[in-house]
Structure formats: structure tokens, C-alpha cells
KOLTIPA-346588 format. One record per residue (C-alpha): x, y, z; residue in one letter. Coordinates in Angstrom, 3 decimals, always signed. Layout:
BEGIN
+----------+----------+----------+-------+
:        X :        Y :        Z : nukol :
+----------+----------+----------+-------+
:        X :        Y :        Z :     A :
...
+----------+----------+----------+-------+
This chain:
BEGIN
+----------+----------+----------+-------+
:        X :        Y :        Z : nukol :
+----------+----------+----------+-------+
:  +22.559 :  +20.510 :  -11.648 :     M :
:  +19.214 :  +20.373 :  -13.948 :     R :
:  +16.940 :  +23.367 :  -14.228 :     S :
:  +13.958 :  +20.799 :  -14.008 :     A :
:  +12.940 :  +18.045 :  -11.588 :     P :
:  +13.556 :  +15.160 :  -14.140 :     T :
:  +15.194 :  +12.830 :  -11.667 :     I :
:  +12.717 :  +10.470 :  -10.246 :     L :
:  +13.650 :   +7.980 :   -7.520 :     H :
:  +11.284 :   +5.014 :   -7.264 :     L :
:  +11.015 :   +3.318 :   -4.053 :     D :
:   +8.689 :   +0.805 :   -3.070 :     M :
:   +7.086 :   +0.815 :   -0.298 :     D :
:   +7.573 :   -1.966 :   +2.936 :     A :
:   +8.196 :   -4.391 :   -0.136 :     F :
:   +8.692 :   -7.567 :   +1.057 :     F :
:   +5.781 :   -7.393 :   +3.513 :     A :
:   +4.052 :   -5.767 :   +0.947 :     A :
:   +4.700 :   -8.921 :   -1.316 :     V :
:   +4.091 :  -10.995 :   +1.185 :     E :
:   +0.147 :   -9.497 :   +2.147 :     Q :
:   -0.565 :   -9.592 :   -1.559 :     A :
:   +0.758 :  -12.871 :   -1.798 :     S :
:   -1.177 :  -14.271 :   +1.243 :     K :
:   -4.765 :  -13.597 :   +2.125 :     P :
:   -4.720 :  -13.739 :   +5.771 :     S :
:   -1.846 :  -11.558 :   +5.919 :     L :
:   -3.378 :   -8.324 :   +4.336 :     R :
:   -3.664 :   -5.642 :   +6.505 :     G :
:   -2.167 :   -7.652 :   +9.384 :     K :
:   +1.630 :   -6.831 :  +10.676 :     A :
:   +4.071 :   -8.925 :   +9.264 :     V :
:   +7.857 :   -8.998 :   +9.480 :     V :
:  +10.260 :  -10.163 :   +6.923 :     V :
:  +14.352 :  -11.367 :   +7.532 :     G :
:  +15.560 :  -13.927 :   +9.056 :     G :
:  +13.917 :  -16.417 :  +11.777 :     L :
:  +16.981 :  -17.529 :  +13.994 :     G :
:  +18.274 :  -16.040 :  +17.469 :     P :
:  +20.697 :  -13.768 :  +15.316 :     R :
:  +18.517 :  -13.026 :  +12.337 :     G :
:  +17.609 :   -8.950 :  +11.853 :     V :
:  +14.668 :   -7.459 :  +10.191 :     V :
:  +14.935 :   -7.302 :   +6.741 :     A :
:  +11.447 :   -5.077 :   +5.707 :     T :
:   +8.459 :   -4.699 :   +8.300 :     A :
:   +5.264 :   -3.658 :   +7.145 :     S :
:   +3.357 :   -0.293 :   +8.290 :     Y :
:   +1.326 :   -2.346 :  +10.490 :     E :
:   +4.351 :   -3.377 :  +12.508 :     A :
:   +5.830 :   -0.485 :  +12.635 :     R :
:   +3.190 :   +0.952 :  +14.856 :     V :
:   +4.629 :   -1.412 :  +16.963 :     F :
:   +8.261 :   +0.313 :  +16.721 :     G :
:   +9.521 :   -2.681 :  +14.728 :     V :
:  +11.985 :   -1.417 :  +11.914 :     R :
:  +14.942 :   -2.852 :   +9.123 :     S :
:  +17.963 :   -3.907 :  +10.329 :     A :
:  +16.874 :   -4.462 :  +13.935 :     M :
:  +17.509 :   -8.003 :  +15.478 :     P :
:  +14.937 :  -10.077 :  +14.781 :     M :
:  +14.476 :  -10.743 :  +18.986 :     G :
:  +13.939 :   -7.178 :  +19.862 :     Q :
:  +10.594 :   -6.902 :  +17.064 :     A :
:   +9.555 :  -10.137 :  +18.700 :     R :
:   +9.176 :   -8.256 :  +22.006 :     R :
:   +8.104 :   -4.834 :  +20.070 :     L :
:   +5.599 :   -7.027 :  +18.443 :     A :
:   +4.964 :  -10.576 :  +19.148 :     P :
:   +1.342 :  -11.204 :  +17.752 :     N :
:   +3.059 :  -10.269 :  +14.032 :     A :
:   +3.669 :  -13.052 :  +11.631 :     A :
:   +7.174 :  -13.577 :  +11.305 :     Y :
:   +8.206 :  -14.604 :   +7.675 :     L :
:  +11.558 :  -16.235 :   +6.109 :     A :
:  +12.105 :  -14.356 :   +2.831 :     P :
:  +11.552 :  -15.328 :   -0.731 :     R :
:  +13.656 :  -13.637 :   -2.999 :     F :
:  +12.716 :  -15.836 :   -5.896 :     S :
:   +9.280 :  -14.076 :   -5.305 :     L :
:  +10.519 :  -10.462 :   -5.456 :     Y :
:  +12.728 :  -10.653 :   -7.425 :     R :
:   +9.963 :  -11.682 :  -10.163 :     S :
:   +8.019 :   -8.768 :   -9.192 :     V :
:  +10.539 :   -6.108 :   -9.118 :     S :
:  +11.203 :   -6.818 :  -12.679 :     D :
:   +7.663 :   -6.110 :  -13.208 :     Q :
:   +8.522 :   -2.858 :  -11.861 :     V :
:  +11.599 :   -2.061 :  -13.527 :     M :
:  +10.251 :   -2.975 :  -16.830 :     A :
:   +7.406 :   +0.030 :  -16.619 :     L :
:  +10.259 :   +2.009 :  -15.246 :     L :
:  +12.047 :   +1.320 :  -18.569 :     R :
:   +9.238 :   +2.121 :  -20.588 :     S :
:  +10.016 :   +5.307 :  -19.190 :     L :
:  +12.910 :   +6.125 :  -20.249 :     S :
:  +16.752 :   +4.037 :  -21.260 :     P :
:  +18.384 :   +5.248 :  -18.943 :     L :
:  +17.438 :   +3.565 :  -15.585 :     V :
:  +19.305 :   +2.600 :  -12.338 :     E :
:  +18.412 :   -0.484 :  -10.381 :     P :
:  +19.872 :   -0.096 :   -6.633 :     L :
:  +18.221 :   -2.496 :   -5.075 :     S :
:  +14.926 :   -5.079 :   -6.124 :     L :
:  +12.673 :   -1.819 :   -4.778 :     D :
:  +14.394 :   +0.941 :   -5.336 :     E :
:  +15.962 :   +2.354 :   -8.468 :     A :
:  +16.055 :   +6.254 :  -10.291 :     F :
:  +14.984 :   +7.120 :  -13.183 :     V :
:  +16.334 :  +10.126 :  -15.913 :     D :
:  +12.962 :  +11.716 :  -17.189 :     L :
:  +14.301 :  +13.996 :  -19.515 :     E :
:  +16.250 :  +11.536 :  -21.166 :     A :
:  +13.009 :   +9.352 :  -22.262 :     G :
:  +11.789 :  +12.256 :  -23.673 :     G :
:   +8.534 :  +11.940 :  -20.576 :     V :
:   +9.119 :  +15.251 :  -18.933 :     A :
:  +11.086 :  +18.657 :  -19.711 :     R :
:   +9.435 :  +20.623 :  -16.581 :     D :
:   +7.618 :  +20.277 :  -13.201 :     P :
:   +4.250 :  +19.675 :  -14.935 :     V :
:   +4.891 :  +16.716 :  -16.824 :     S :
:   +7.584 :  +15.424 :  -14.146 :     A :
:   +4.697 :  +15.115 :  -11.899 :     R :
:   +1.911 :  +13.542 :  -14.366 :     R :
:   +4.751 :  +10.687 :  -15.334 :     A :
:   +5.327 :   +9.873 :  -11.380 :     G :
:   +1.500 :   +9.771 :  -11.255 :     E :
:   +1.235 :   +7.402 :  -13.882 :     R :
:   +3.923 :   +5.429 :  -12.583 :     L :
:   +2.770 :   +4.845 :   -9.639 :     R :
:   -1.118 :   +4.233 :  -11.162 :     A :
:   +0.597 :   +1.282 :  -13.112 :     D :
:   +2.410 :   -0.172 :  -11.110 :     I :
:   -0.737 :   -0.933 :   -8.785 :     R :
:   -2.479 :   -1.353 :  -11.778 :     A :
:   +0.423 :   -4.522 :  -12.458 :     V :
:   +1.294 :   -5.300 :   -9.173 :     T :
:   -0.878 :   -4.255 :   -6.884 :     G :
:   +1.368 :   -2.746 :   -4.722 :     L :
:   +2.374 :   +0.566 :   -4.056 :     T :
:   +5.189 :   +2.716 :   -4.687 :     G :
:   +6.261 :   +6.086 :   -2.964 :     S :
:   +7.802 :   +8.749 :   -5.721 :     V :
:  +10.883 :  +11.733 :   -5.793 :     G :
:  +10.836 :  +13.777 :   -8.489 :     L :
:  +13.973 :  +16.727 :   -7.814 :     A :
:  +17.046 :  +17.790 :  -10.288 :     A :
:  +19.100 :  +16.003 :   -8.684 :     S :
:  +19.359 :  +12.160 :   -7.349 :     K :
:  +20.076 :  +12.637 :   -3.569 :     M :
:  +17.134 :  +15.150 :   -3.776 :     L :
:  +14.670 :  +12.761 :   -5.323 :     A :
:  +16.028 :  +10.403 :   -2.727 :     K :
:  +14.606 :  +12.555 :   -0.215 :     I :
:  +11.935 :  +13.515 :   -1.681 :     A :
:  +10.775 :   +9.577 :   -1.935 :     S :
:  +11.656 :   +9.739 :   +1.632 :     E :
:   +9.008 :  +11.905 :   +2.342 :     E :
:   +6.578 :  +11.261 :   +0.466 :     A :
:   +5.972 :   +7.930 :   +2.028 :     K :
:   +3.945 :   +5.412 :   +2.247 :     P :
:   +2.422 :   +6.011 :   -0.947 :     D :
:   +2.919 :   +9.660 :   -1.634 :     G :
:   +4.429 :  +12.014 :   -4.556 :     L :
:   +6.779 :  +14.498 :   -4.010 :     V :
:   +8.479 :  +17.144 :   -6.260 :     L :
:  +10.905 :  +19.254 :   -5.482 :     I :
:  +11.435 :  +22.386 :   -7.380 :     D :
:  +13.774 :  +23.552 :   -8.710 :     P :
:  +15.559 :  +27.047 :   -6.442 :     G :
:  +13.109 :  +25.577 :   -3.564 :     T :
:  +16.145 :  +23.340 :   -2.556 :     E :
:  +18.465 :  +24.716 :   +0.246 :     R :
:  +15.385 :  +26.333 :   +2.043 :     E :
:  +13.554 :  +22.612 :   +2.101 :     L :
:  +16.871 :  +20.892 :   +3.476 :     L :
:  +17.562 :  +23.277 :   +6.022 :     A :
:  +15.907 :  +22.266 :   +9.197 :     P :
:  +16.337 :  +18.578 :   +7.730 :     M :
:  +18.653 :  +16.655 :  +10.285 :     P :
:  +22.134 :  +16.445 :   +9.161 :     V :
:  +21.396 :  +12.326 :   +8.763 :     R :
:  +18.927 :  +12.993 :   +5.990 :     T :
:  +22.302 :  +13.321 :   +3.902 :     L :
:  +23.212 :  +10.542 :   +2.316 :     P :
:  +26.839 :   +9.011 :   +3.779 :     G :
:  +25.615 :  +10.553 :   +6.928 :     V :
:  +25.895 :   +7.635 :   +9.808 :     G :
:  +25.020 :   +7.050 :  +13.279 :     P :
:  +29.246 :   +7.495 :  +14.096 :     A :
:  +29.261 :  +11.367 :  +11.877 :     T :
:  +26.218 :  +12.417 :  +12.882 :     G :
:  +27.261 :  +11.997 :  +17.172 :     D :
:  +30.260 :  +13.765 :  +15.196 :     H :
:  +28.880 :  +16.730 :  +13.977 :     L :
:  +26.221 :  +17.236 :  +17.202 :     R :
:  +29.266 :  +17.373 :  +18.913 :     R :
:  +30.696 :  +20.564 :  +17.246 :     A :
:  +26.539 :  +22.326 :  +17.880 :     G :
:  +25.566 :  +20.762 :  +14.060 :     I :
:  +22.433 :  +19.352 :  +14.187 :     T :
:  +20.421 :  +20.488 :  +10.764 :     T :
:  +21.682 :  +20.079 :   +7.480 :     V :
:  +21.153 :  +24.240 :   +7.173 :     G :
:  +23.842 :  +24.627 :   +9.996 :     E :
:  +26.135 :  +22.304 :   +8.266 :     L :
:  +25.833 :  +24.674 :   +5.079 :     A :
:  +26.667 :  +27.600 :   +7.706 :     E :
:  +30.154 :  +26.121 :   +9.126 :     A :
:  +31.596 :  +26.121 :   +6.207 :     G :
:  +33.469 :  +23.581 :   +4.047 :     E :
:  +36.785 :  +24.443 :   +5.691 :     D :
:  +35.314 :  +24.168 :   +8.950 :     E :
:  +34.113 :  +20.365 :   +7.696 :     L :
:  +37.123 :  +19.529 :   +6.192 :     V :
:  +38.515 :  +20.084 :   +9.901 :     R :
:  +35.574 :  +17.887 :  +11.531 :     L :
:  +35.372 :  +14.734 :   +8.935 :     V :
:  +38.090 :  +14.932 :   +7.053 :     G :
:  +38.841 :  +16.859 :   +3.482 :     K :
:  +37.118 :  +14.157 :   +0.590 :     A :
:  +34.307 :  +13.478 :   +3.057 :     H :
:  +34.003 :  +17.530 :   +4.620 :     G :
:  +34.194 :  +18.341 :   +0.901 :     Q :
:  +31.159 :  +16.294 :   -0.306 :     A :
:  +29.283 :  +16.940 :   +3.107 :     L :
:  +28.833 :  +20.634 :   +2.251 :     H :
:  +28.116 :  +19.961 :   -1.075 :     A :
:  +25.429 :  +18.357 :   -0.605 :     M :
:  +24.091 :  +20.828 :   +2.278 :     A :
:  +24.338 :  +23.181 :   -0.624 :     L :
:  +22.004 :  +20.974 :   -2.180 :     A :
:  +24.905 :  +20.340 :   -5.530 :     R :
:  +24.564 :  +16.974 :   -7.082 :     D :
:  +26.036 :  +16.343 :  -10.114 :     E :
:  +25.572 :  +12.985 :  -10.008 :     R :
:  +23.958 :  +11.164 :  -13.651 :     P :
:  +21.675 :   +8.948 :  -13.715 :     V :
:  +24.102 :   +5.552 :  -14.760 :     V :
:  +22.073 :   +2.689 :  -16.707 :     A :
:  +24.543 :   +0.010 :  -15.833 :     E :
:  +26.486 :   -0.913 :  -12.944 :     R :
:  +29.148 :   -3.551 :  -13.132 :     E :
:  +29.326 :   -6.028 :  -10.541 :     T :
:  +32.770 :   -6.275 :   -8.901 :     K :
:  +32.383 :   -9.341 :   -6.720 :     S :
:  +30.175 :  -12.394 :   -6.101 :     V :
:  +29.591 :  -13.394 :   -2.711 :     S :
:  +27.416 :  -15.694 :   -0.376 :     V :
:  +27.678 :  -15.795 :   +3.342 :     E :
:  +25.507 :  -17.359 :   +6.410 :     D :
:  +24.999 :  -16.854 :   +9.559 :     T :
:  +24.432 :  -19.268 :  +11.943 :     Y :
:  +22.451 :  -19.557 :  +14.902 :     D :
:  +24.789 :  -21.636 :  +17.496 :     V :
:  +28.199 :  -21.045 :  +17.324 :     D :
:  +30.399 :  -23.654 :  +15.228 :     I :
:  +33.108 :  -25.135 :  +16.911 :     H :
:  +33.765 :  -28.482 :  +15.150 :     D :
:  +36.222 :  -28.248 :  +12.312 :     R :
:  +35.460 :  -30.834 :  +10.357 :     V :
:  +31.683 :  -28.922 :  +10.122 :     R :
:  +33.593 :  -25.677 :   +9.480 :     I :
:  +35.174 :  -27.479 :   +6.383 :     R :
:  +31.597 :  -28.765 :   +5.148 :     L :
:  +29.806 :  -25.649 :   +5.915 :     E :
:  +33.004 :  -23.317 :   +3.465 :     V :
:  +32.487 :  -26.031 :   +0.777 :     R :
:  +29.078 :  -25.942 :   +0.939 :     R :
:  +28.859 :  -22.200 :   +0.315 :     L :
:  +31.669 :  -22.087 :   -2.324 :     A :
:  +29.218 :  -24.174 :   -3.788 :     D :
:  +26.698 :  -21.564 :   -3.831 :     R :
:  +29.010 :  -18.646 :   -4.726 :     C :
:  +30.062 :  -20.649 :   -8.116 :     V :
:  +25.897 :  -21.057 :   -8.924 :     R :
:  +25.483 :  -17.787 :   -8.571 :     R :
:  +28.823 :  -16.452 :  -10.631 :     L :
:  +27.244 :  -19.049 :  -13.289 :     R :
:  +24.037 :  -17.297 :  -13.264 :     A :
:  +25.671 :  -13.731 :  -13.600 :     G :
:  +27.447 :  -14.881 :  -16.068 :     G :
:  +30.952 :  -14.648 :  -14.967 :     H :
:  +34.353 :  -16.255 :  -13.957 :     A :
:  +37.064 :  -14.911 :  -11.557 :     G :
:  +40.512 :  -14.857 :  -10.291 :     R :
:  +40.188 :  -14.060 :   -6.439 :     T :
:  +38.594 :  -16.102 :   -3.976 :     I :
:  +37.862 :  -14.776 :   -0.770 :     Q :
:  +37.230 :  -16.413 :   +2.703 :     L :
:  +35.506 :  -14.424 :   +5.412 :     K :
:  +35.033 :  -15.946 :   +8.900 :     V :
:  +33.296 :  -13.931 :  +12.098 :     R :
:  +34.354 :  -15.343 :  +15.081 :     R :
:  +32.530 :  -16.104 :  +19.116 :     Y :
:  +33.840 :  -12.602 :  +19.551 :     D :
:  +32.978 :  -10.494 :  +16.987 :     F :
:  +36.273 :  -10.308 :  +15.258 :     S :
:  +36.291 :  -10.311 :  +11.555 :     T :
:  +38.678 :  -11.936 :   +9.577 :     L :
:  +39.037 :  -11.939 :   +5.676 :     T :
:  +41.494 :  -14.173 :   +3.468 :     R :
:  +41.637 :  -14.490 :   -0.145 :     S :
:  +44.005 :  -15.934 :   -2.940 :     E :
:  +44.439 :  -14.754 :   -6.810 :     T :
:  +44.100 :  -17.241 :   -9.422 :     L :
:  +46.135 :  -17.961 :  -12.416 :     R :
:  +43.259 :  -16.886 :  -14.428 :     G :
:  +39.369 :  -16.414 :  -14.486 :     P :
:  +37.485 :  -19.764 :  -13.272 :     T :
:  +33.777 :  -20.531 :  -12.570 :     D :
:  +34.534 :  -24.325 :  -11.993 :     D :
:  +33.258 :  -25.585 :   -8.558 :     P :
:  +35.936 :  -27.459 :   -7.585 :     A :
:  +39.043 :  -24.517 :   -8.219 :     V :
:  +37.048 :  -22.367 :   -6.054 :     V :
:  +35.803 :  -25.187 :   -3.081 :     R :
:  +40.178 :  -26.338 :   -3.362 :     E :
:  +41.108 :  -22.670 :   -2.420 :     A :
:  +38.492 :  -22.284 :   -0.194 :     A :
:  +39.819 :  -24.791 :   +1.722 :     A :
:  +42.871 :  -23.810 :   +1.756 :     R :
:  +42.558 :  -20.460 :   +2.770 :     L :
:  +40.697 :  -21.940 :   +5.883 :     L :
:  +43.691 :  -24.371 :   +6.817 :     E :
:  +45.262 :  -20.139 :   +7.629 :     G :
:  +42.502 :  -19.507 :   +9.788 :     V :
:  +42.113 :  -20.020 :  +13.389 :     D :
:  +38.364 :  -20.966 :  +14.756 :     T :
:  +39.262 :  -22.177 :  +17.996 :     T :
:  +36.293 :  -20.609 :  +20.137 :     G :
:  +33.611 :  -21.047 :  +17.786 :     G :
:  +32.857 :  -19.257 :  +14.336 :     V :
:  +29.373 :  -17.061 :  +14.091 :     R :
:  +29.920 :  -16.378 :  +10.337 :     L :
:  +30.969 :  -17.907 :   +7.469 :     L :
:  +31.645 :  -16.518 :   +3.501 :     G :
:  +33.352 :  -17.356 :   +0.045 :     V :
:  +33.570 :  -14.612 :   -2.148 :     G :
:  +35.057 :  -14.264 :   -5.769 :     V :
:  +36.411 :  -10.604 :   -7.331 :     S :
:  +38.418 :   -9.984 :  -10.291 :     G :
:  +35.715 :  -10.896 :  -12.637 :     L :
:  +35.911 :  -11.556 :  -16.139 :     A :
:  +32.947 :  -13.287 :  -18.343 :     A :
:  +35.622 :  -15.830 :  -19.782 :     F :
:  +37.533 :  -18.619 :  -18.070 :     T :
:  +41.020 :  -19.747 :  -17.980 :     Q :
:  +40.850 :  -23.260 :  -15.985 :     E :
:  +43.104 :  -24.239 :  -13.620 :     D :
:  +44.343 :  -27.421 :  -15.065 :     L :
:  +45.894 :  -28.712 :  -11.483 :     F :
:  +42.915 :  -28.252 :  -10.243 :     A :
:  +41.217 :  -29.858 :  -12.826 :     Q :
:  +43.467 :  -33.131 :  -12.505 :     A :
:  +43.249 :  -33.000 :   -8.769 :     A :
:  +39.333 :  -33.713 :   -9.340 :     Y :
:  +39.353 :  -35.506 :  -12.118 :     A :
:  +36.236 :  -37.764 :  -12.462 :     G :
:  +34.374 :  -36.062 :   -9.528 :     E :
:  +30.802 :  -35.904 :   -9.309 :     E :
:  +29.400 :  -32.560 :   -9.510 :     A :
:  +28.250 :  -32.694 :   -5.583 :     E :
:  +24.173 :  -31.424 :   -4.044 :     P :
:  +24.701 :  -27.951 :   -3.440 :     G :
:  +20.948 :  -27.169 :   -1.335 :     E :
:  +21.472 :  -26.606 :   +2.884 :     E :
:  +21.131 :  -29.890 :   +4.729 :     G :
:  +23.301 :  -32.160 :   +1.849 :     D :
:  +26.675 :  -31.904 :   +1.722 :     V :
:  +29.470 :  -34.600 :   +1.054 :     A :
:  +32.696 :  -33.841 :   +2.674 :     D :
:  +35.875 :  -35.012 :   +0.631 :     R :
:  +37.926 :  -32.764 :   +1.924 :     S :
:  +39.575 :  -35.226 :   +4.547 :     L :
:  +42.061 :  -37.364 :   +3.564 :     P :
:  +42.248 :  -41.320 :   +4.621 :     G :
:  +38.639 :  -40.549 :   +5.533 :     R :
:  +35.465 :  -41.617 :   +4.223 :     E :
:  +33.666 :  -39.204 :   +2.786 :     P :
:  +30.536 :  -38.538 :   +4.992 :     S :
:  +27.708 :  -37.257 :   +3.699 :     V :
:  +24.985 :  -35.285 :   +6.089 :     E :
:  +21.337 :  -36.829 :   +5.267 :     R :
:  +18.656 :  -34.367 :   +4.163 :     P :
:  +16.543 :  -33.197 :   +7.050 :     V :
:  +12.852 :  -32.242 :   +5.693 :     R :
:  +12.746 :  -28.453 :   +7.520 :     K :
:   +9.426 :  -26.398 :   +7.263 :     W :
:  +10.314 :  -22.761 :   +7.062 :     T :
:   +7.899 :  -19.976 :   +8.183 :     A :
:   +6.628 :  -18.277 :   +5.204 :     G :
:   +7.592 :  -20.570 :   +2.521 :     H :
:   +5.856 :  -22.596 :   -0.172 :     D :
:   +4.288 :  -25.940 :   +0.493 :     V :
:   +1.439 :  -28.249 :   -1.825 :     R :
:   -0.695 :  -30.801 :   -0.040 :     H :
:   -1.710 :  -33.985 :   -2.357 :     A :
:   -5.460 :  -33.037 :   -0.671 :     V :
:   -5.396 :  -29.466 :   +0.561 :     F :
:   -3.676 :  -27.962 :   -2.429 :     G :
:   -0.940 :  -25.206 :   -2.149 :     H :
:   -0.525 :  -23.528 :   +1.338 :     G :
:   +2.437 :  -21.903 :   +3.559 :     W :
:   +4.241 :  -22.722 :   +6.324 :     V :
:   +2.342 :  -20.759 :   +9.438 :     Q :
:   +5.722 :  -22.862 :  +11.710 :     G :
:   +6.838 :  -25.978 :  +12.918 :     S :
:   +8.520 :  -27.315 :  +16.032 :     G :
:   +8.143 :  -30.986 :  +18.080 :     V :
:   +8.028 :  -33.018 :  +14.632 :     G :
:   +4.814 :  -30.574 :  +13.609 :     R :
:   +4.338 :  -28.036 :  +10.900 :     V :
:   +1.367 :  -26.184 :  +10.712 :     T :
:   +0.326 :  -25.007 :   +6.922 :     V :
:   -2.426 :  -22.158 :   +6.142 :     R :
:   -3.986 :  -23.515 :   +2.969 :     F :
:   -4.780 :  -20.721 :   +0.445 :     E :
:   -3.593 :  -18.741 :   -2.409 :     T :
:   -3.064 :  -15.380 :   -3.684 :     P :
:   -6.519 :  -14.834 :   -5.128 :     D :
:   -8.708 :  -16.898 :   -1.964 :     S :
:  -10.065 :  -15.981 :   +0.509 :     A :
:   -8.208 :  -16.323 :   +4.243 :     P :
:   -7.571 :  -20.151 :   +3.755 :     G :
:   -7.696 :  -22.687 :   +6.921 :     R :
:   -5.180 :  -24.127 :   +9.239 :     V :
:   -3.877 :  -27.537 :   +9.149 :     R :
:   -0.938 :  -29.393 :  +11.531 :     T :
:   +1.067 :  -32.596 :   +9.784 :     F :
:   +3.614 :  -34.618 :  +10.636 :     A :
:   +7.157 :  -33.185 :   +9.393 :     V :
:   +7.340 :  -36.190 :   +7.595 :     E :
:   +4.090 :  -36.348 :   +5.821 :     D :
:   +4.519 :  -37.526 :   +2.553 :     P :
:   +1.796 :  -36.190 :   +1.340 :     E :
:   +3.315 :  -33.012 :   +2.317 :     L :
:   +6.239 :  -30.892 :   -0.124 :     E :
:   +7.640 :  -28.022 :   -0.979 :     P :
:   +6.077 :  -26.247 :   -3.669 :     A :
:   +7.891 :  -22.797 :   -5.734 :     D :
:   +5.761 :  -19.614 :   -4.543 :     P :
:   +2.519 :  -18.612 :   -6.801 :     L :
:   +2.171 :  -15.481 :   -9.521 :     P :
:   +0.231 :  -12.321 :   -7.670 :     L :
:   -3.054 :  -11.372 :   -8.555 :     V :
:   -4.501 :   -8.262 :   -9.086 :     T :
:   -8.024 :   -7.039 :   -9.815 :     P :
:   -8.878 :   -6.949 :  -13.568 :     V :
:  -10.077 :   -3.198 :  -12.992 :     S :
:   -6.981 :   -2.144 :  -11.431 :     A :
:   -7.488 :   +1.542 :  -11.997 :     T :
:   -7.624 :   +3.131 :   -8.487 :     A :
:   -6.542 :   +6.463 :   -8.695 :     P :
:   -3.197 :   +7.537 :   -7.421 :     P :
:   -2.746 :   +7.813 :   -3.493 :     G :
:   -5.885 :   +5.936 :   -3.338 :     G :
:   -6.535 :   +2.857 :   -1.755 :     P :
:   -4.737 :   -0.403 :   -2.963 :     A :
:   -8.061 :   -2.519 :   -4.662 :     P :
:   -8.400 :   -5.552 :   -3.647 :     R :
:  -11.593 :   -7.588 :   -2.811 :     G :
:  -13.300 :  -10.597 :   -3.904 :     N :
:  -13.743 :   -9.717 :   -7.933 :     G :
:  -12.559 :  -10.915 :  -11.065 :     P :
:   -8.170 :  -11.610 :  -10.585 :     R :
:   -6.151 :  -12.382 :  -13.542 :     Q :
:   -2.421 :  -13.427 :  -12.522 :     P :
:   +0.080 :  -10.961 :  -13.184 :     V :
:   +2.483 :  -11.951 :  -15.817 :     V :
+----------+----------+----------+-------+
């Protein structure tokens, strides 16, 4: 354990929803819920205005709609979130070479390695400066925790939410942890929490008092020893700058169970192509192809096949995934399909037999709703005609009215609100879904005031003054 609180944990506040509010003037200060919009969708992020109604991350979207029927429900726009995340991560890397991203909106930073903090005073100063810089660059807010270990820094940032900073002075850790519920500790989920509660252990202080031997008896050796160490505020894990990617995968959950075997084959091929695009984007190839099938009764099957060498050839991955599917019984329907590649390497050793089988095959369209079926012997390829789908929250451009976003669609109509990040709340117009003047568009960059110098902890600067794009 360190003698100074020089490990920083940043957690952006309601990140996806906050980006949507910054991007859409009409949603600022309103309840916003981001996630899967289908019957089986779940909440990815809810704005603080939506949390007032009880909406929480990982909640079924249907339950969220019942709790907050008047909230704006939007599908994620990961390309925009990633661009904003890149700006935040660049600010973190300006503090230290040791930055450990956990997700798009969360990371650890070793301030001591960057030479910017060696004691509580300099650590707090670095944390406050970071929060101010994030606000100035993105217009968004983040919560910061500072402590002598990663576990405590993460707990501190949670205590700081929203838009705050909490520093845990070395020597005060056990006193701080003692009254907290056991679920505060990483690795203590609902099942472990219930098991400990039945044994009369509900707080971290009671966990420490129970002793290592008792915890090992209750939850097993490895978990019991780890729990006891955490209850005593012991955490020696270093901040690791780079994490090795071990696998790449994609999956889709379907609003209605798929029963047709031909459709299932088509979906697996489409997922294989998406997986390869993600694989290539990361500069990887892989040897082991994995198929995941969740059936109508929620039972989940996984199958895998290891090739002779790494590949990033979509034809090879499609063929292997198709072989794996042949060994899975889909009677009764499937609700989720996934394709993954593991055993990653930075080079490929092409499967010559698969290449020969697919010689001359043209690249297939990879977007949803635009797939081709060449997997059925003796049958002419069938192509599903692309259907224009307007997803709530996604960007569009109209030839006359300019940039906007989809508020909703149905019965052949699509409703669009025309506004941009630096405009006033815009007007709403409705069009036919096949209107030739309406097209999908890329997200516009966020904007932030030129004089974004609000003091840390103050309100995010907004208004109608001059604004500049975030670049």
C-alpha cells in the first residue's frame, strides 16, 4: 500500500446519457435513457433526471418505461461516445504514462508515475484540475476518487458522484470502510452478499471481524482470502497501462425468438462478418472460433473450433461458425446468437482449404438487413432486401431542413427533431419512412463554450454565447 493517495479513479457522470444531452439541446435537463429499445433491451445509462424515477443501469427497458414513461429513450451512438472518450483519455495521459482504461467512461491513473502528485495536497490539486479540464474540453462532468489503492480510489469516486471529488487520506481507510455494506467491495455480487447476510455479515467492518478462516469456510479459499484483505483495506494491484486483448466477439439479442433455420444461418454469417471487421480494426487475427446460442428457454450453449493457425479471413470464420451451428439444436427457437474469435495473434496463417472453397467469392455486405445466403447447397442465393430503419436517437440529414435526430418511427412515418449541439432546441417534423430527401447521417461533434472556466463542482457552462467544436 502507498503512503499517499496518488491513485486516481475517474468515472464520467451518466456518460452515454450526458453525451446525448450535450448533443441534443431539447434534452438538456430532461430524463434520458440510453440502451436497447426492443422488448428485451436493457438500460445502458440513465441520466440523473431519469434516476429520480428509479431507472437504473442494467434494468429491463420495459420496466424503465413503466417507471419513467415520459423520458426520452434512445439507442446508443458508440462512435460519438468513443470520440468523446478519446478526448477524456488524452487528458488522463497528460497527467501520467500509467493510465488503465476500464471502459469508455472510466479509468485509473497513477499520478505518482506522472510526477504530478506525491502527497494529499498535490493529489487533490491534480484531481480538481482534471475535472476542470474535462468540463472545459467536453462540457461534461466526471467524478474523481483519490486513494492509496485502486479499490479505495474506485470506492471514493462512487462516493463523489455526481460531479465531485473524494480523497481518502492514508490511515483512515478502515474507519471509512467499516460501516459500508459488503456489496461496496469489488467481487461481492448479489449471491455472495446474500450468503454473507445469512451468516450475519452485512458491513465491511463485520467482514473484517469475521476473520480469514471464517470467510474461507463461507465462500471458499481464494474468495475468502481476497474478501478479508479488502475488508482490511489491502490492495496491492498496480495501475497497468495496457491490457492485452484476449478475444473479440459480437452478439445480438432478438426481440422475437428465431425459429427458421435458414434465418439462423443468415444471422450467424452476418455476425461472423461483424466479428471479423472488429478483429481487423484491432489489428488481430485468431485461431479459435466460438459460437454462442441462447435458446428460447434461456439455456446457453457455446461451441468452439480451433484452426491450424490464426486468421482474419471472413470466409474462414463464416465457414467455421456454420460448422459449429450444425451441431446445435435450435428447435424451439433462439433468442441470442454470438460469434467470437480468441487465441489472438498479430499475424495470419491462412486456411488454404477454406480459401480454395471460397475462391472468387465477392465481399458480402456487412450491414444489418443486407445479408446474402450462400450456405445452402443446391439453392439459389437469396438476398434480403435492405429496409430503411430509423432508430430513435440516431442522426439524420434532410435535404431541406438539415441535420436532426430521430424521435420515433412507426406505421410508415418517422418523426425528426432538427437541431444541432450548438443550436437552440429545434422543431419537430414528420416524414414518410421512404422519403428520398431524408438520409442517415454521422453524429456531429459536441461543442463547448469558448470560456468554459466554471469552477470545479459548479454548474456546467451552457447558454447561447459563442461556442466552439470539440476537436
